[in-house]
C-alpha positions in Angstrom: -9.2 -27.8 10.4 -12.3 -27.9 8.3 -11.9 -27.7 4.5 -9.4 -25.0 3.7 -10.1 -22.8 6.7 -8.1 -23.2 9.9 -9.2 -22.1 13.3 -6.7 -19.6 14.8 -7.1 -17.2 17.7 -7.4 -13.5 17.1 -3.9 -12.7 18.3 -2.3 -15.2 16.0 -4.5 -14.0 13.1 -3.4 -10.4 13.8 0.3 -11.5 13.9 0.0 -13.4 10.6 -1.7 -10.4 8.9 0.9 -8.1 10.2 3.7 -10.3 9.0 2.0 -10.5 5.5 1.6 -6.7 5.5 5.3 -6.2 6.4 6.3 -8.6 3.6 4.1 -6.7 1.1 5.7 -3.5 2.1 9.2 -4.9 1.7 8.2 -6.3 -1.7 6.9 -2.9 -2.8 10.1 -1.2 -1.5 12.3 -3.5 -3.6 10.1 -3.2 -6.7 10.8 0.4 -7.4 10.4 -0.3 -11.1 6.6 -0.7 -10.5 5.0 2.7 -10.5 2.0 3.6 -8.4 0.0 4.2 -11.6 0.8 0.6 -12.7 -0.5 -0.7 -9.3 -3.6 1.4 -9.6 -4.3 0.2 -13.2 -3.8 -3.4 -12.4 -5.0 -3.8 -8.8 -7.0 -0.7 -7.9 -4.7 0.4 -5.1 -1.1 1.7 -4.8 1.4 2.6 -2.1 -0.4 5.9 -1.3 -3.6 3.9 -0.8 -1.8 1.6 1.7 -0.5 4.6 3.5 -4.0 6.1 3.7 -5.4 2.9 5.0 -2.6 2.7 7.6 -3.4 6.3 8.7 -7.1 5.4 8.9 -6.3 2.3 11.0 -4.2 4.5 13.4 -7.1 7.0 13.6 -9.5 4.2 14.4 -7.4 3.4 17.4 -7.2 7.0 18.5 -3.7 7.5 17.2 -2.8 10.7 15.3 -0.6 9.9 12.3 0.2 12.4 9.6 -0.2 11.6 6.0 3.6 12.1 5.5 4.4 9.8 8.5 2.1 7.1 7.1 3.7 7.4 3.7 7.2 7.1 5.2 6.1 3.9 6.9 4.9 2.4 3.6 7.7 3.7 1.3 10.5 3.2 3.7 11.6 6.8 3.1 9.9 10.1 2.6 7.5 10.3 -0.2 9.5 13.2 -1.8 12.7 11.1 -1.7 10.9 8.1 -3.3 9.4 10.3 -6.0 12.8 11.9 -6.8 14.6 8.5 -6.9 12.0 6.3 -8.5 8.9 7.9 -9.9 8.8 8.5 -13.7 6.3 10.4 -15.7 3.2 8.3 -16.6 2.7 7.5 -20.2 -0.3 8.6 -22.1 -1.4 5.0 -22.1 -1.0 4.7 -18.4 -3.0 7.9 -17.8 -5.8 6.8 -20.2 -6.0 3.4 -18.4 -6.1 5.1 -15.0 -9.1 7.3 -16.1 -11.0 4.1 -17.2 -10.0 2.0 -14.1 -9.6 4.5 -11.3 -11.3 3.3 -8.1 -13.7 5.5 -6.2 -11.9 5.1 -2.8 
């Protein structure tokens, strides 16, 4: 180990990244009080971005994954079900912040 970086093999790195991603998904699934617009305004990404990145990663490996299937993986339920259960209308302040901060991805 040199400094703060450790030497790990590619398979272990992938396993650690996958575990961290699964933990992030579980965290986001339990924090239904945090709206996507809040995530976008604070971090520049949201659950939908994660599902798009997941879909893109599948495509990079030659796997066909629909947008809805990728969202279900991220949300832990269908997107429509999540919206019905947990999504609230964005406030004027949230919408204004989004217009200022929205990422170009």
